[in-house]
C-alpha positions, 0 to 999 in steps of 0.5 A, a space after each residue: 500500500 502506498 501512502 501519499 501526503 502533500 501540502 506539508 508545511 515542513 518536511 525534515 528529510 534528514 537526507 544529508 544526515 543519512 548520507 553522512 551516517 549521522 556524523 559531522 552534521 551541519 544545519 543544512 543536513 536537516 534537509 528541510 522542504 517547505 510545502 512538501 509532499 512524500 510518497 512511501 510504502 512499508 519498505 521505502 520512500 518512493 518520492 519526496 519533494 515540493 507539493 507542486 512537483 508531486 508526480 501525477 501517479 500519486 496526486 489522486 491519493 494524496 492526503 493534505 497535511 497543511 499546517 503540519 511538520 513531518 520528521 523521521 520517527 522519534 526513537 527513545 533508545 534507552 528506557 527502564 519503564 517496566 517497574 513498580 513502586 514510587 520513589 518521589 520522596 527520594 527526589 525530595 530527600 535528594 533536593 534537601 541534601 540527602 546522599 545515596 547512603 542516607 536514601 538507601 538506609 531509609 529503605 529507598 534506592 534501587 532496592 525499593 524498586 526491586 522489592 516493589 517490582 518483585 511483589 507486582 504480578 505480571 498483569 500489574 506490571 503490564 498495565 502500568 507499562 502500557 499506560 507509560 507507553 501510551 503517554 510516551 507515544 503521545 509525544 510523537 515517539 514511535 519506537 521505544 527500547 525497554 530494558 529489564 533489570 529491576 528484579 535481579 532474580 531468575 524468576 523476576 527477570 524472566 517475568 520482566 522480559 515476558 512483560 516486555 515481549 507482551 508489550 511488544 506484541 500489544 503495540 505492534 505495529 503502532 509502536 515498535 518495542 525493543 526488548 533488551 535483557 539487562 539482568 546485569 543491572 546490579 549485584 544483589 546482596 545475597 551473591 558473593 560476587 558479580 561473577 557469581 551472579 553472572 554465572 548463576 542468573 544472567 547467563 542461564 536466563 540469557 540462554 533460556 530467553 534466547 531460545 524463546 526468541 523474545 529478546 532483541 539485545 543484551 545490556 550490562 552495567 559496566 562500572 566499579 562495584 557493579 560488573 567487571 571487564 570479565 563479566 562483560 566479556 562472558 556476557 557479550 561472548 554468550 550473547 553474540 554466540 546466540 546471535 543477539 546484539 549487545 549494548 553497554 552502560 559505560 563510563 557513568 561514574 568513572 572512565 573505566 574503559 567501557 567505551 573501548 570495550 563497547 567498540 571491541 564487541 561491536 556494540 550497537 551503543 555505549 550509553 551514559 559516557 559521562 566520564 569517557 576520556 579522550 581515548 574512549 572518544 577516539 575509539 567510539 569515533 572510529 567505530 559503528 557504535 552509537 554514543 547514546 547520551 542521557 542528559 536527563 540523568 545528569 539533570 535529575 541527579 545534578 551531575 555534569 553532562 557528557 562531553 557531547 561536543 567533543 564526541 561530535 567533533 571527533 566524528 562519533 555518531 551521537 544519539 540522545 535517549 531519556 533513560 526513563 526510570 524510577 530512580 535517576 531520571 523520572 522523565 519520559 519525554 525525550 523531545 523535551 530532554 533533547 531540546 533542553 540538552 542541545 544548547 548545553 551540548 552545543 548541538 546544531 539543529 541537524 545534530 539534535 534531530 539526528 540524535 533522536 531519530 536516525 542515530 537513535 534508530 541505529 542505536 537499536 540496530 533497526 532498518 530505515 523503513 519509512 516511519 514518521 512523527 507528525 506535529 501540528 506546527 508550521 515549522 520544525 523550529 517551533 517544536 524544539 523552541 517551545 520546551 514542554 509543549 506537545 505538538 504531536 498528532 496522530 493520523 489514525 
């Protein structure tokens, strides 16, 4: 089936950004066309240009999108949105000066989310996540990655992956859900070491879920006090033997060589990168691994931001994602976060839009099939200028 839209106030093709593989972008790489038209089927764009030049073969089926802006689909490539519980009191405590140790001693922190998530049944987790996805989709987001990792037991992590698989089926094709296995999120206190936890829980469950064909990628939190180089090697080697792509939480608390480790394993993305040094930046810039920055986490926790401009100038492929989660970034609006971050990152407009569309898509290893976000606005500039205002509309 061929779909044709015409009279589009502004169409952002990102044609220049696509030709450059999302790197070293200039403002013109947005590829803006005013009073535009586009024809596409489920596999590819068949034609795009000025409405006045729309080929006759498409004119009879054209739908007018006057006073609308069309962009490549917005993708949130890093979330932890399947969880139970509420940690709002922790945010107040943090604002009032409490550190992580004080919050943990009061019963908060990741253990609070773990306990609430383990206590929730599958239907409860599904319904809560379903509502979150509907809200995120209402912002114009069409693809969402969801990680497991808030149970940290064999049964609990299996349940989370099954919930994500159910969400994927429920929302397809309206919203694409990517199911990332991240049982290696933290080490439970009842395990003597990260090695013990990896070998007892993570690897056996990875094999089991891979045999069911429900997971799309594997992620791990590589950091001192969490998971080591050897833990990553074991997990990634098994994942790749099973034909599953890998991603990594890297260099968030310190420069621990996570960026180079991601490149070594051809990871789809290395995420956070708050502390990545010059060697790590150079490695990423000369690789296919997408650098996924999570500005909301820095804002939420009051931490410095990643060295975005350094990555961009080095020629790295940069994406922005929300990191929506209950503890360190309870913000689900990626377009808002990217609009806030761009001035701090010193991004130009093409870098901003590539970061939440084509580069974010590549951070999930997805193909370039035609999927779009549509906004009731006269120009793309209005969308990122009006922080927190939702211009997104749906045609269905």
